[in-house]
A tleap script that builds the chain and sets N, CA, C and O, in Angstrom:
source leaprc.protein.ff14SB
mol = sequence {
  NMET PHE ALA SER PRO ALA TYR ALA GLN ALA
  ALA GLY ALA THR ALA GLN GLY GLY ILE SER
  SER LEU LEU PRO LEU ALA VAL PRO TRP VAL
  LEU ILE ILE GLY ILE PHE TRP LEU LEU VAL
  TRP ARG PRO GLN SER LYS ALA GLN LYS THR
  GLN ARG ALA ARG ILE ASP ALA ALA LYS LYS
  GLY ASP THR VAL VAL THR GLY GLY GLY LEU
  ILE GLY LYS VAL VAL LYS VAL ASP GLY ASP
  GLU ILE GLU LEU GLU LEU GLY THR ASN VAL
  ARG VAL ARG ALA LEU LYS GLY THR LEU THR
  ASP ILE ARG PRO LEU ASN ALA PRO ALA ASN
  CASP
}
set mol.1.N position { -125.262 -55.527 60.361 }
set mol.1.CA position { -124.380 -54.490 60.785 }
set mol.1.C position { -123.257 -54.278 59.770 }
set mol.1.O position { -123.213 -53.240 59.110 }
set mol.2.N position { -122.375 -55.220 59.643 }
set mol.2.CA position { -121.247 -55.054 58.735 }
set mol.2.C position { -121.519 -55.648 57.350 }
set mol.2.O position { -120.964 -55.182 56.355 }
set mol.3.N position { -122.364 -56.666 57.286 }
set mol.3.CA position { -122.667 -57.300 56.003 }
set mol.3.C position { -124.147 -57.176 55.715 }
set mol.3.O position { -124.978 -57.249 56.620 }
set mol.4.N position { -124.454 -56.996 54.498 }
set mol.4.CA position { -125.865 -56.894 54.129 }
set mol.4.C position { -126.479 -58.287 54.127 }
set mol.4.O position { -125.749 -59.271 54.010 }
set mol.5.N position { -127.784 -58.400 54.253 }
set mol.5.CA position { -128.445 -59.707 54.238 }
set mol.5.C position { -128.166 -60.490 52.954 }
set mol.5.O position { -128.177 -61.720 52.975 }
set mol.6.N position { -127.922 -59.818 51.864 }
set mol.6.CA position { -127.631 -60.514 50.614 }
set mol.6.C position { -126.291 -61.232 50.685 }
set mol.6.O position { -126.152 -62.332 50.150 }
set mol.7.N position { -125.318 -60.635 51.329 }
set mol.7.CA position { -124.018 -61.285 51.499 }
set mol.7.C position { -124.147 -62.558 52.339 }
set mol.7.O position { -123.572 -63.593 52.002 }
set mol.8.N position { -124.890 -62.475 53.412 }
set mol.8.CA position { -125.055 -63.621 54.307 }
set mol.8.C position { -125.756 -64.767 53.587 }
set mol.8.O position { -125.382 -65.923 53.781 }
set mol.9.N position { -126.751 -64.483 52.771 }
set mol.9.CA position { -127.458 -65.534 52.044 }
set mol.9.C position { -126.561 -66.162 50.991 }
set mol.9.O position { -126.623 -67.375 50.792 }
set mol.10.N position { -125.757 -65.410 50.334 }
set mol.10.CA position { -124.885 -65.947 49.290 }
set mol.10.C position { -123.809 -66.841 49.900 }
set mol.10.O position { -123.461 -67.862 49.308 }
set mol.11.N position { -123.286 -66.492 51.045 }
set mol.11.CA position { -122.256 -67.309 51.686 }
set mol.11.C position { -122.836 -68.635 52.153 }
set mol.11.O position { -122.171 -69.666 52.059 }
set mol.12.N position { -124.045 -68.623 52.647 }
set mol.12.CA position { -124.686 -69.840 53.110 }
set mol.12.C position { -125.027 -70.777 51.973 }
set mol.12.O position { -125.026 -71.993 52.167 }
set mol.13.N position { -125.311 -70.269 50.822 }
set mol.13.CA position { -125.690 -71.095 49.679 }
set mol.13.C position { -124.498 -71.869 49.133 }
set mol.13.O position { -124.675 -72.985 48.643 }
set mol.14.N position { -123.299 -71.321 49.198 }
set mol.14.CA position { -122.120 -72.017 48.679 }
set mol.14.C position { -121.564 -73.025 49.663 }
set mol.14.O position { -120.718 -73.830 49.272 }
set mol.15.N position { -121.989 -73.031 50.920 }
set mol.15.CA position { -121.457 -73.935 51.932 }
set mol.15.C position { -121.958 -75.366 51.749 }
set mol.15.O position { -121.339 -76.297 52.265 }
set mol.16.N position { -123.059 -75.566 51.029 }
set mol.16.CA position { -123.591 -76.903 50.830 }
set mol.16.C position { -122.821 -77.594 49.708 }
set mol.16.O position { -122.877 -77.175 48.552 }
set mol.17.N position { -122.093 -78.670 50.071 }
set mol.17.CA position { -121.326 -79.374 49.064 }
set mol.17.C position { -121.629 -80.857 49.046 }
set mol.17.O position { -121.236 -81.552 48.109 }
set mol.18.N position { -122.313 -81.353 50.051 }
set mol.18.CA position { -122.646 -82.771 50.109 }
set mol.18.C position { -121.433 -83.627 50.469 }
set mol.18.O position { -120.505 -83.176 51.141 }
set mol.19.N position { -121.468 -84.873 50.003 }
set mol.19.CA position { -120.427 -85.842 50.337 }
set mol.19.C position { -119.102 -85.494 49.686 }
set mol.19.O position { -118.047 -85.838 50.218 }
set mol.20.N position { -119.135 -84.824 48.555 }
set mol.20.CA position { -117.892 -84.504 47.855 }
set mol.20.C position { -117.030 -83.522 48.635 }
set mol.20.O position { -115.817 -83.480 48.433 }
set mol.21.N position { -117.623 -82.737 49.515 }
set mol.21.CA position { -116.817 -81.821 50.316 }
set mol.21.C position { -116.196 -82.532 51.525 }
set mol.21.O position { -115.215 -82.042 52.085 }
set mol.22.N position { -116.750 -83.673 51.930 }
set mol.22.CA position { -116.199 -84.429 53.051 }
set mol.22.C position { -115.101 -85.403 52.631 }
set mol.22.O position { -114.287 -85.817 53.456 }
set mol.23.N position { -115.079 -85.762 51.370 }
set mol.23.CA position { -114.114 -86.743 50.892 }
set mol.23.C position { -112.667 -86.323 51.104 }
set mol.23.O position { -111.875 -87.141 51.573 }
set mol.24.N position { -112.283 -85.107 50.788 }
set mol.24.CA position { -110.890 -84.721 51.040 }
set mol.24.C position { -110.502 -84.740 52.519 }
set mol.24.O position { -109.325 -84.885 52.850 }
set mol.25.N position { -111.479 -84.594 53.403 }
set mol.25.CA position { -111.208 -84.659 54.833 }
set mol.25.C position { -111.084 -86.102 55.321 }
set mol.25.O position { -110.339 -86.365 56.264 }
set mol.26.N position { -111.785 -87.021 54.710 }
set mol.26.CA position { -111.807 -88.411 55.159 }
set mol.26.C position { -110.612 -89.212 54.657 }
set mol.26.O position { -110.158 -90.129 55.340 }
set mol.27.N position { -110.098 -88.883 53.480 }
set mol.27.CA position { -109.000 -89.657 52.897 }
set mol.27.C position { -107.760 -89.694 53.802 }
set mol.27.O position { -107.212 -90.778 54.002 }
set mol.28.N position { -107.294 -88.585 54.352 }
set mol.28.CA position { -106.120 -88.670 55.239 }
set mol.28.C position { -106.360 -89.547 56.471 }
set mol.28.O position { -105.458 -90.259 56.914 }
set mol.29.N position { -107.577 -89.494 57.022 }
set mol.29.CA position { -107.865 -90.309 58.194 }
set mol.29.C position { -107.859 -91.800 57.855 }
set mol.29.O position { -107.373 -92.622 58.632 }
set mol.30.N position { -108.394 -92.129 56.710 }
set mol.30.CA position { -108.392 -93.533 56.272 }
set mol.30.C position { -106.949 -94.003 56.065 }
set mol.30.O position { -106.603 -95.122 56.445 }
set mol.31.N position { -106.117 -93.166 55.473 }
set mol.31.CA position { -104.712 -93.523 55.275 }
set mol.31.C position { -103.975 -93.685 56.604 }
set mol.31.O position { -103.184 -94.615 56.759 }
set mol.32.N position { -104.221 -92.808 57.547 }
set mol.32.CA position { -103.567 -92.893 58.860 }
set mol.32.C position { -103.964 -94.186 59.565 }
set mol.32.O position { -103.113 -94.884 60.117 }
set mol.33.N position { -105.249 -94.501 59.544 }
set mol.33.CA position { -105.715 -95.735 60.194 }
set mol.33.C position { -105.138 -96.961 59.494 }
set mol.33.O position { -104.741 -97.920 60.155 }
set mol.34.N position { -105.087 -96.938 58.175 }
set mol.34.CA position { -104.515 -98.067 57.433 }
set mol.34.C position { -103.036 -98.268 57.727 }
set mol.34.O position { -102.595 -99.402 57.915 }
set mol.35.N position { -102.276 -97.205 57.769 }
set mol.35.CA position { -100.843 -97.310 58.089 }
set mol.35.C position { -100.652 -97.781 59.520 }
set mol.35.O position { -99.786 -98.615 59.785 }
set mol.36.N position { -101.450 -97.260 60.447 }
set mol.36.CA position { -101.358 -97.679 61.844 }
set mol.36.C position { -101.647 -99.169 61.973 }
set mol.36.O position { -100.984 -99.877 62.731 }
set mol.37.N position { -102.645 -99.639 61.225 }
set mol.37.CA position { -102.981 -101.074 61.271 }
set mol.37.C position { -101.809 -101.904 60.756 }
set mol.37.O position { -101.449 -102.913 61.362 }
set mol.38.N position { -101.215 -101.483 59.641 }
set mol.38.CA position { -100.100 -102.237 59.058 }
set mol.38.C position { -98.856 -102.245 59.939 }
set mol.38.O position { -98.165 -103.260 60.027 }
set mol.39.N position { -98.572 -101.138 60.581 }
set mol.39.CA position { -97.322 -101.019 61.334 }
set mol.39.C position { -97.428 -101.412 62.793 }
set mol.39.O position { -96.420 -101.768 63.403 }
set mol.40.N position { -98.635 -101.356 63.380 }
set mol.40.CA position { -98.757 -101.620 64.821 }
set mol.40.C position { -99.647 -102.810 65.119 }
set mol.40.O position { -99.190 -103.799 65.692 }
set mol.41.N position { -100.899 -102.726 64.740 }
set mol.41.CA position { -101.858 -103.757 65.153 }
set mol.41.C position { -101.550 -105.123 64.572 }
set mol.41.O position { -101.581 -106.114 65.303 }
set mol.42.N position { -101.259 -105.210 63.297 }
set mol.42.CA position { -101.033 -106.502 62.659 }
set mol.42.C position { -99.805 -107.222 63.210 }
set mol.42.O position { -99.913 -108.399 63.555 }
set mol.43.N position { -98.640 -106.573 63.311 }
set mol.43.CA position { -97.485 -107.276 63.879 }
set mol.43.C position { -97.695 -107.681 65.336 }
set mol.43.O position { -97.255 -108.752 65.756 }
set mol.44.N position { -98.366 -106.829 66.103 }
set mol.44.CA position { -98.610 -107.166 67.499 }
set mol.44.C position { -99.543 -108.371 67.602 }
set mol.44.O position { -99.348 -109.233 68.458 }
set mol.45.N position { -100.535 -108.434 66.753 }
set mol.45.CA position { -101.452 -109.565 66.739 }
set mol.45.C position { -100.723 -110.855 66.388 }
set mol.45.O position { -100.964 -111.892 67.006 }
set mol.46.N position { -99.834 -110.796 65.400 }
set mol.46.CA position { -99.060 -111.988 65.031 }
set mol.46.C position { -98.176 -112.447 66.185 }
set mol.46.O position { -98.082 -113.644 66.455 }
set mol.47.N position { -97.530 -111.505 66.866 }
set mol.47.CA position { -96.664 -111.851 67.988 }
set mol.47.C position { -97.457 -112.492 69.122 }
set mol.47.O position { -96.989 -113.447 69.742 }
set mol.48.N position { -98.646 -111.977 69.394 }
set mol.48.CA position { -99.487 -112.553 70.442 }
set mol.48.C position { -99.925 -113.974 70.088 }
set mol.48.O position { -99.956 -114.847 70.955 }
set mol.49.N position { -100.261 -114.208 68.831 }
set mol.49.CA position { -100.668 -115.555 68.412 }
set mol.49.C position { -99.505 -116.526 68.536 }
set mol.49.O position { -99.691 -117.664 68.968 }
set mol.50.N position { -98.317 -116.093 68.164 }
set mol.50.CA position { -97.132 -116.942 68.280 }
set mol.50.C position { -96.846 -117.269 69.732 }
set mol.50.O position { -96.565 -118.419 70.067 }
set mol.51.N position { -96.916 -116.259 70.604 }
set mol.51.CA position { -96.672 -116.468 72.039 }
set mol.51.C position { -97.706 -117.416 72.634 }
set mol.51.O position { -97.359 -118.301 73.416 }
set mol.52.N position { -98.972 -117.238 72.269 }
set mol.52.CA position { -100.039 -118.108 72.781 }
set mol.52.C position { -99.826 -119.544 72.324 }
set mol.52.O position { -100.061 -120.476 73.094 }
set mol.53.N position { -99.383 -119.739 71.083 }
set mol.53.CA position { -99.129 -121.092 70.580 }
set mol.53.C position { -97.975 -121.737 71.341 }
set mol.53.O position { -98.028 -122.928 71.650 }
set mol.54.N position { -96.936 -120.967 71.644 }
set mol.54.CA position { -95.804 -121.513 72.410 }
set mol.54.C position { -96.240 -121.934 73.809 }
set mol.54.O position { -95.833 -122.984 74.305 }
set mol.55.N position { -97.068 -121.111 74.436 }
set mol.55.CA position { -97.523 -121.422 75.793 }
set mol.55.C position { -98.446 -122.637 75.784 }
set mol.55.O position { -98.353 -123.494 76.663 }
set mol.56.N position { -99.331 -122.715 74.801 }
set mol.56.CA position { -100.233 -123.864 74.719 }
set mol.56.C position { -99.483 -125.155 74.431 }
set mol.56.O position { -99.988 -126.238 74.729 }
set mol.57.N position { -98.289 -125.063 73.858 }
set mol.57.CA position { -97.510 -126.247 73.522 }
set mol.57.C position { -96.564 -126.659 74.653 }
set mol.57.O position { -95.703 -127.514 74.449 }
set mol.58.N position { -96.710 -126.070 75.831 }
set mol.58.CA position { -95.847 -126.439 76.962 }
set mol.58.C position { -96.034 -127.918 77.274 }
set mol.58.O position { -97.156 -128.424 77.309 }
set mol.59.N position { -94.923 -128.598 77.497 }
set mol.59.CA position { -94.981 -130.028 77.779 }
set mol.59.C position { -94.072 -130.360 78.948 }
set mol.59.O position { -93.296 -129.529 79.420 }
set mol.60.N position { -94.190 -131.585 79.395 }
set mol.60.CA position { -93.414 -132.048 80.534 }
set mol.60.C position { -91.921 -131.919 80.228 }
set mol.60.O position { -91.453 -132.327 79.165 }
set mol.61.N position { -91.193 -131.352 81.169 }
set mol.61.CA position { -89.753 -131.195 81.026 }
set mol.61.C position { -89.332 -129.798 80.615 }
set mol.61.O position { -88.159 -129.450 80.753 }
set mol.62.N position { -90.261 -128.978 80.111 }
set mol.62.CA position { -89.920 -127.602 79.725 }
set mol.62.C position { -89.688 -126.750 80.968 }
set mol.62.O position { -90.300 -126.972 82.012 }
set mol.63.N position { -88.812 -125.791 80.843 }
set mol.63.CA position { -88.613 -124.809 81.892 }
set mol.63.C position { -89.430 -123.584 81.511 }
set mol.63.O position { -89.329 -123.082 80.392 }
set mol.64.N position { -90.243 -123.109 82.453 }
set mol.64.CA position { -91.152 -122.003 82.158 }
set mol.64.C position { -90.954 -120.865 83.157 }
set mol.64.O position { -90.428 -121.058 84.253 }
set mol.65.N position { -91.385 -119.685 82.750 }
set mol.65.CA position { -91.360 -118.508 83.610 }
set mol.65.C position { -92.797 -118.027 83.743 }
set mol.65.O position { -93.492 -117.856 82.742 }
set mol.66.N position { -93.245 -117.808 84.981 }
set mol.66.CA position { -94.603 -117.325 85.211 }
set mol.66.C position { -94.628 -115.806 85.214 }
set mol.66.O position { -93.580 -115.159 85.217 }
set mol.67.N position { -95.815 -115.246 85.213 }
set mol.67.CA position { -95.975 -113.802 85.251 }
set mol.67.C position { -95.426 -113.200 86.527 }
set mol.67.O position { -95.050 -112.028 86.540 }
set mol.68.N position { -95.371 -113.957 87.583 }
set mol.68.CA position { -94.826 -113.480 88.856 }
set mol.68.C position { -93.323 -113.612 88.945 }
set mol.68.O position { -92.726 -113.229 89.951 }
set mol.69.N position { -92.698 -114.153 87.902 }
set mol.69.CA position { -91.245 -114.269 87.893 }
set mol.69.C position { -90.713 -115.596 88.402 }
set mol.69.O position { -89.499 -115.761 88.526 }
set mol.70.N position { -91.589 -116.545 88.700 }
set mol.70.CA position { -91.132 -117.857 89.161 }
set mol.70.C position { -90.661 -118.688 87.973 }
set mol.70.O position { -91.301 -118.713 86.922 }
set mol.71.N position { -89.546 -119.358 88.156 }
set mol.71.CA position { -89.001 -120.224 87.113 }
set mol.71.C position { -89.085 -121.650 87.631 }
set mol.71.O position { -88.601 -121.957 88.720 }
set mol.72.N position { -89.701 -122.513 86.842 }
set mol.72.CA position { -89.856 -123.886 87.272 }
set mol.72.C position { -89.897 -124.835 86.101 }
set mol.72.O position { -89.986 -124.432 84.942 }
set mol.73.N position { -89.830 -126.111 86.437 }
set mol.73.CA position { -89.853 -127.179 85.446 }
set mol.73.C position { -91.247 -127.789 85.427 }
set mol.73.O position { -91.817 -128.084 86.478 }
set mol.74.N position { -91.798 -127.978 84.226 }
set mol.74.CA position { -93.136 -128.552 84.091 }
set mol.74.C position { -93.069 -130.030 84.423 }
set mol.74.O position { -92.295 -130.782 83.831 }
set mol.75.N position { -93.908 -130.441 85.399 }
set mol.75.CA position { -93.965 -131.832 85.829 }
set mol.75.C position { -95.186 -132.523 85.242 }
set mol.75.O position { -95.147 -133.709 84.916 }
set mol.76.N position { -96.283 -131.761 85.110 }
set mol.76.CA position { -97.536 -132.351 84.649 }
set mol.76.C position { -98.350 -131.271 83.930 }
set mol.76.O position { -98.403 -130.122 84.369 }
set mol.77.N position { -98.979 -131.659 82.823 }
set mol.77.CA position { -99.860 -130.754 82.081 }
set mol.77.C position { -101.258 -131.354 82.133 }
set mol.77.O position { -101.466 -132.513 81.775 }
set mol.78.N position { -102.219 -130.539 82.586 }
set mol.78.CA position { -103.592 -131.012 82.719 }
set mol.78.C position { -104.537 -129.926 82.199 }
set mol.78.O position { -105.011 -129.094 82.973 }
set mol.79.N position { -104.810 -129.931 80.897 }
set mol.79.CA position { -105.714 -128.946 80.307 }
set mol.79.C position { -105.133 -127.544 80.374 }
set mol.79.O position { -104.077 -127.271 79.803 }
set mol.80.N position { -105.837 -126.647 81.084 }
set mol.80.CA position { -105.377 -125.266 81.231 }
set mol.80.C position { -104.451 -125.083 82.421 }
set mol.80.O position { -103.964 -123.979 82.666 }
set mol.81.N position { -104.204 -126.151 83.159 }
set mol.81.CA position { -103.334 -126.061 84.331 }
set mol.81.C position { -102.057 -126.855 84.110 }
set mol.81.O position { -102.034 -127.839 83.370 }
set mol.82.N position { -101.003 -126.409 84.764 }
set mol.82.CA position { -99.738 -127.145 84.746 }
set mol.82.C position { -99.231 -127.250 86.177 }
set mol.82.O position { -99.554 -126.424 87.030 }
set mol.83.N position { -98.445 -128.265 86.416 }
set mol.83.CA position { -97.813 -128.423 87.716 }
set mol.83.C position { -96.327 -128.155 87.532 }
set mol.83.O position { -95.667 -128.780 86.702 }
set mol.84.N position { -95.811 -127.214 88.318 }
set mol.84.CA position { -94.414 -126.810 88.219 }
set mol.84.C position { -93.632 -127.287 89.427 }
set mol.84.O position { -94.134 -127.298 90.551 }
set mol.85.N position { -92.402 -127.679 89.176 }
set mol.85.CA position { -91.487 -128.001 90.262 }
set mol.85.C position { -90.513 -126.827 90.365 }
set mol.85.O position { -89.697 -126.589 89.474 }
set mol.86.N position { -90.626 -126.099 91.486 }
set mol.86.CA position { -89.791 -124.920 91.691 }
set mol.86.C position { -88.478 -125.267 92.367 }
set mol.86.O position { -87.487 -124.555 92.205 }
set mol.87.N position { -88.465 -126.325 93.101 }
set mol.87.CA position { -87.268 -126.780 93.799 }
set mol.87.C position { -87.495 -128.210 94.252 }
set mol.87.O position { -88.501 -128.826 93.900 }
set mol.88.N position { -86.579 -128.727 95.016 }
set mol.88.CA position { -86.720 -130.091 95.517 }
set mol.88.C position { -87.953 -130.176 96.416 }
set mol.88.O position { -88.054 -129.468 97.418 }
set mol.89.N position { -88.878 -131.039 96.048 }
set mol.89.CA position { -90.130 -131.259 96.786 }
set mol.89.C position { -90.980 -130.000 96.917 }
set mol.89.O position { -91.753 -129.877 97.867 }
set mol.90.N position { -90.851 -129.080 95.993 }
set mol.90.CA position { -91.686 -127.876 95.993 }
set mol.90.C position { -92.425 -127.839 94.657 }
set mol.90.O position { -91.843 -127.532 93.617 }
set mol.91.N position { -93.703 -128.155 94.706 }
set mol.91.CA position { -94.517 -128.183 93.490 }
set mol.91.C position { -95.706 -127.248 93.661 }
set mol.91.O position { -96.320 -127.174 94.725 }
set mol.92.N position { -96.007 -126.545 92.589 }
set mol.92.CA position { -97.166 -125.646 92.581 }
set mol.92.C position { -97.956 -125.888 91.302 }
set mol.92.O position { -97.418 -126.338 90.291 }
set mol.93.N position { -99.245 -125.577 91.374 }
set mol.93.CA position { -100.086 -125.637 90.183 }
set mol.93.C position { -100.312 -124.214 89.702 }
set mol.93.O position { -100.518 -123.305 90.507 }
set mol.94.N position { -100.274 -124.025 88.407 }
set mol.94.CA position { -100.463 -122.699 87.819 }
set mol.94.C position { -101.319 -122.818 86.567 }
set mol.94.O position { -101.393 -123.880 85.949 }
set mol.95.N position { -101.944 -121.748 86.212 }
set mol.95.CA position { -102.703 -121.696 84.962 }
set mol.95.C position { -101.750 -121.412 83.816 }
set mol.95.O position { -100.789 -120.658 83.972 }
set mol.96.N position { -102.014 -122.014 82.665 }
set mol.96.CA position { -101.160 -121.760 81.500 }
set mol.96.C position { -101.181 -120.289 81.104 }
set mol.96.O position { -100.199 -119.779 80.565 }
set mol.97.N position { -102.275 -119.613 81.362 }
set mol.97.CA position { -102.400 -118.210 81.011 }
set mol.97.C position { -101.448 -117.302 81.767 }
set mol.97.O position { -101.215 -116.167 81.351 }
set mol.98.N position { -100.892 -117.788 82.879 }
set mol.98.CA position { -99.968 -116.964 83.656 }
set mol.98.C position { -98.523 -117.109 83.192 }
set mol.98.O position { -97.639 -116.409 83.687 }
set mol.99.N position { -98.276 -118.011 82.249 }
set mol.99.CA position { -96.917 -118.200 81.760 }
set mol.99.C position { -96.531 -117.062 80.823 }
set mol.99.O position { -97.343 -116.593 80.025 }
set mol.100.N position { -95.277 -116.626 80.935 }
set mol.100.CA position { -94.803 -115.557 80.050 }
set mol.100.C position { -93.710 -116.030 79.101 }
set mol.100.O position { -93.509 -115.426 78.047 }
set mol.101.N position { -92.998 -117.100 79.453 }
set mol.101.CA position { -91.921 -117.583 78.590 }
set mol.101.C position { -91.759 -119.081 78.789 }
set mol.101.O position { -91.992 -119.610 79.876 }
set mol.102.N position { -91.357 -119.746 77.725 }
set mol.102.CA position { -91.088 -121.182 77.786 }
set mol.102.C position { -89.705 -121.421 77.227 }
set mol.102.O position { -89.368 -120.969 76.133 }
set mol.103.N position { -88.918 -122.135 77.995 }
set mol.103.CA position { -87.582 -122.521 77.557 }
set mol.103.C position { -87.605 -124.025 77.348 }
set mol.103.O position { -87.724 -124.777 78.315 }
set mol.104.N position { -87.493 -124.481 76.101 }
set mol.104.CA position { -87.583 -125.919 75.825 }
set mol.104.C position { -86.507 -126.721 76.553 }
set mol.104.O position { -85.496 -126.181 77.001 }
set mol.105.N position { -86.755 -128.017 76.654 }
set mol.105.CA position { -85.844 -128.934 77.324 }
set mol.105.C position { -84.452 -128.838 76.694 }
set mol.105.O position { -84.318 -128.893 75.471 }
set mol.106.N position { -83.434 -128.697 77.513 }
set mol.106.CA position { -82.021 -128.612 77.093 }
set mol.106.C position { -81.707 -127.407 76.242 }
set mol.106.O position { -80.748 -127.430 75.470 }
set mol.107.N position { -82.498 -126.346 76.367 }
set mol.107.CA position { -82.210 -125.133 75.605 }
set mol.107.C position { -81.188 -124.296 76.350 }
set mol.107.O position { -81.242 -124.231 77.578 }
set mol.108.N position { -80.254 -123.649 75.654 }
set mol.108.CA position { -79.277 -122.807 76.348 }
set mol.108.C position { -79.951 -121.559 76.917 }
set mol.108.O position { -80.946 -121.075 76.377 }
set mol.109.N position { -79.402 -121.056 77.996 }
set mol.109.CA position { -79.933 -119.851 78.607 }
set mol.109.C position { -79.585 -118.639 77.772 }
set mol.109.O position { -78.513 -118.582 77.169 }
set mol.110.N position { -80.484 -117.667 77.731 }
set mol.110.CA position { -80.236 -116.439 76.980 }
set mol.110.C position { -79.218 -115.576 77.725 }
set mol.110.O position { -79.321 -115.389 78.937 }
set mol.111.N position { -78.239 -115.056 76.993 }
set mol.111.CA position { -77.221 -114.214 77.624 }
set mol.111.C position { -77.544 -112.755 77.430 }
set mol.111.O position { -76.800 -111.891 77.892 }
savepdb mol mol.pdb
quit
């Protein structure tokens, strides 16, 4: 109608560029993913490893905070479980995975 068949064939022939035509489109995406990894994923991964190491190092006498907000003193450590003393004659068993913070023995409270 508006274009002759010769025009349509010529336009289609120049559209084939192979991998070299995709490269300029892929480079920005690779850069975005690389920057995102450097600024977000890597620091978060390091922080998680540090937190996990602190929780795994919980020992008798430490004051800990559970995911539910309970604060107690570690009385016994048994593998993946710990026994907490929440008050006088009030002891509970919890999984180490539920701990969110550890305050070492005789550590000052955060203000």
